[in-house]
N, C-alpha and C positions, 0 to 999 in steps of 0.2 A: 400233257398232263393227265395224271389218272384221275378219271372220275370215280366217284364211290358212292353216287346217290341217283336218285331219279324220282321224279314228280309224276304220279299219272291221274289223269281226271277221266272218270266214266260216267256216261249218263243213265239216268233210269231207262227202262223201257217196259212197254206195254205189248204182250204178246195176244196172238190166237184172232182178237178183234171179232169175235164171234163165230163165222164159220172156218176160218183161216187155221184151224186147229193144228197146232206142233210146224206150222209153215211160215205165219206171218210175225213179222213184228216191227215195232217203230219206236224211235228213241225220242224221248222226252226231256225238256230242259231243266233238268234236275239232277246235281251230278254230286259225285263221292270223289274226294281230292285224298290221295294217298302218296306221304313222302318216304320212300324207301331209300335208309341209309346202312352200309356195309360198315359197322361202326362197334369196337370194343367186342365182347363174348357173351354169346347166349342168345336167345330172342326175346323181344321186347315189342307188343303192340298197343300203343296209347289210341284211345278212341274217344272222339268227342262228335256231339250229336247222336244221332238213332244208332241204337244198339251199345251203346258206353256202358254200359252197367252188364249186358250181356254176352258181348263177344268175347271168345276166348282171345287170352292175352298173350300165346305164346304157341307152340308146334302145332297145335290143333286148329287154327286160323284159318280160314281158308284161303287166304294171300300167301300167308306161311307155306301152305301145302304146295299152291300153284307156283310159287316164285321156286320151290327147291325141284319140281318136279322139273321145270326148264332146264335146272343145272344138271341134273339126273340124265336127261336126255343127252346133253353135249358132254357127258360125260367129265364135268367139272367138278372140283372138289366143292363141298357146300361150304359156302363163309362161315368163319367162326363167330362172326357177329352180324345180327339183322335186328334192324329197330325200324319201325313203321308207325308212323304218325298218319292218323286219318282223321279227316273231317267229313262226317256222312250225314247226308241228308237224304237217302234214299232208304223209307222204313223197311225194316225187315218182316218177311213173312207176309207181304202185302200184296204179290203179284206184279212188283215193279222190277222185278229182275236183280233184287239185291244181291243173291248167290252168283249168279254170271256177273256180275260188277266185280266181285270180290275177286274170283278167278281170273277174270280178264286183268285187273289190276296187278295183280301177282304173276301173270305170265307176261305181260308187256312189260314191265319193271324189271326180272330176269333178263328179259330177250335185250333190252336196252342196254343194260351192264354188260352183256357180253357179246356187244357187239353187233347186235341184230343179225344173229344167224337163222331165224325164222322169218317168213314173210307173214303178210296178214291171212293169207289162205291156211298157213300152216298153225298160226295162233288161234283161229276159228276151230280147226281141226283139235288142238290139243285142250282149248276151253271145254268144248264139246265132250271130250273124251272124259275130262275131269267133272264136268256139271251136268253134262246130259241134255242142256237147253239151248239148242243151236239158234232158235227164233231170237229168244233174249241175247245169246252173246252175238251173233250176226249184226243185229240192232245198235247195240252198244258199240259195237265195233267199227263199222260204216256209216252210223249214223242214218237218219230219214226214215222211209219204209222198205223194208227188204222182205223178200221170200228165199226160204231156205227149202232145197230138195236135194236128192241125191240121184248120181246117175246109173245107168246100169252096171256099174263095176263098184257101187257102194259109196261113192267119192263124193264127200259134200261140196254143194254148190250155193250160189248167194247171187240174187239177181236185185237190183236196187229197183224202186218202183215210185213213181209220182204220187205225191200225197198233196193237195189242195187245201186240206184242214190243218190250219195252224193253231188253234186253240181246242185245248180239252181240260175236263174237269176229272179229278179223280178222289173218289169219296171209299174211306177205308174204314170198315166197322171193326170194332175193337172186339174180335174173337181170333182165336189161333186155327187156322187152316193149314197143318203141314202140308205141302205139295205131293208128298208120297200117299196121304190121305186122300187128295183130292184125286192122284190119279189111281189111287185104288177103288174107288166109286164107280170107275168107268168100265162098262160092260167088254168082255172079252171080244164078243162080236157084234156086229152092229147090221140091221136091217139094211138091204138093199135100196130101200125107198128112201132111209135116212142120208145113205152114202150119196146116193143122187140129189137128194136135197143140199146138201153141203156143196156139193159141185157145182151147183147151179149158181147160189148164194155166193159163194166166194168168188166166180167169176165176175157177178154184178156187183160185187163190194169192190173188187180192184178199179173198175171203172166207175164207180161211184166217188171212190177217193181220188182219181184220177181226174175227174170233172168237177169236183166239188158240188155234187149234185144230193143234197143233204136229203130228200125225201127220198132217192133212190137207196141211200145208204140206211137210213131208218129200216126199210125192207130188208135190205141184204143182210143186216147183222144178225139176224136170226141163225139159230144153230141146232143141230139135232144130234152132234156126236158126243159135246161132253157138258154144255151148260144146264141141259135137264138133268143131269146125273149129280151134279156139283152145287147148283141153286138149293136144292134140300139141306145141304149140311151149313148154309149162311142165311140165317133167320133175316127175314126182310131184302132178301138180295132181288128175289124176284120183283118185289113190290118195287124197289129202288129202279130196277130197269125199265119197269114200264112207267115210272113217274118221270123219268128223263125223255124217254120215247114221245110219253105224250105232250111235252112241251117241246118237241121237233127235234131233240138232242139225240142222235144214234145213240146206243150205248149197249156196252157187253161186259162181261168179267173181265177183269185185266189177269191175263193167262191164269193160272188155275183160281184165283180170287185169293182173298176175299175182297179185294177192292172191285168197283166197278168202275169204269172209265168210259167218260160220254163226251161227244163232240157237240160243245155248246160255245157256237161263235157270239150268238147275239144275248143270250140271257144266262151267262153263268152261275149268277148269284141264285137266281130262281131255280135254276137246275140241281145246284147244291142243295139248297133248299129243302127241295122236293125228295130228292134222293136221303137225304139225312133224316127229315120226317116219317121215311117208309121205314131207315133202319129203328129209328126210337120209338114208331109202334110196335116195331116187332122186341123191344126192351134191349136195343143195342144201341149202345154210344158208339159215334164215328167221329173222323176228322176228314178234312177235304184240302185239295191242292189245286189252283187255279194255274196250268201248265202252257208252255208253248211245245210243240213238236220242232225237234231240231235236227238239220241235217249234219250239224257235225257229231262225229264218233269220236272214240277215244282218244285223247291227249297226252303225251308225254313228252318229257324235257328232263335232259341229263342235269345234274346240280354238281 
């Protein structure tokens, strides 16, 4: 029997985690579900939840572009009709990997309908080429805490790491900070002392995450490569970071921001209240999530 549909579920992700700039990603138990059907003629994208009123409903949608890219790579004719029904829980422009989730959903759906010509490494490589955030894509694809790096030939590699922390909170200030603007804020060159600072903190952070040492993680999540340049673009973010850390919850910008993520196991409500108060004092409204980390990555089923 020919299958003409596939359902894909993709988790949210938080990347960098302070000093692990462009290398570390962690999957979170907050999911987008997308049902792809080869049906009729033309392209139709129906979205409920996050982005329902703002995401493109046609060929400009990231899922559609990624879906058709896989068909083109395989030399397959594009289907005459594609319908995608999405239930989105990952907020847009939040630093929680919504773009990576969209691209992965499109790639995975097309790959499934074409008989799985690409393996997981191929899927990650394609997603990285299309969207450019391998740290988010790898965490969403494989689940858990992952490190991405390139070998001497430039090939993208992934290594899964242990993470003893299961509870996180995310506070998203209601401001727009496009990723390209956050990227443009970074210097072209960094002082050697800042590079060395981040190397040391990254090593200690991996051990703190593995062992569950909260005090060590609180120290290790400091960063000199990207947060000092981005925090000034987000009113209240620096104060929100310090408010969480003062309560013993290691915290960092989630990806390029503007959201702040904190490992708050024992006092999540207090941490959220303190961070939201910091944003409120800067005249910025915010919303919050209490989430779990997840070792389950992207899932798909033919229909």
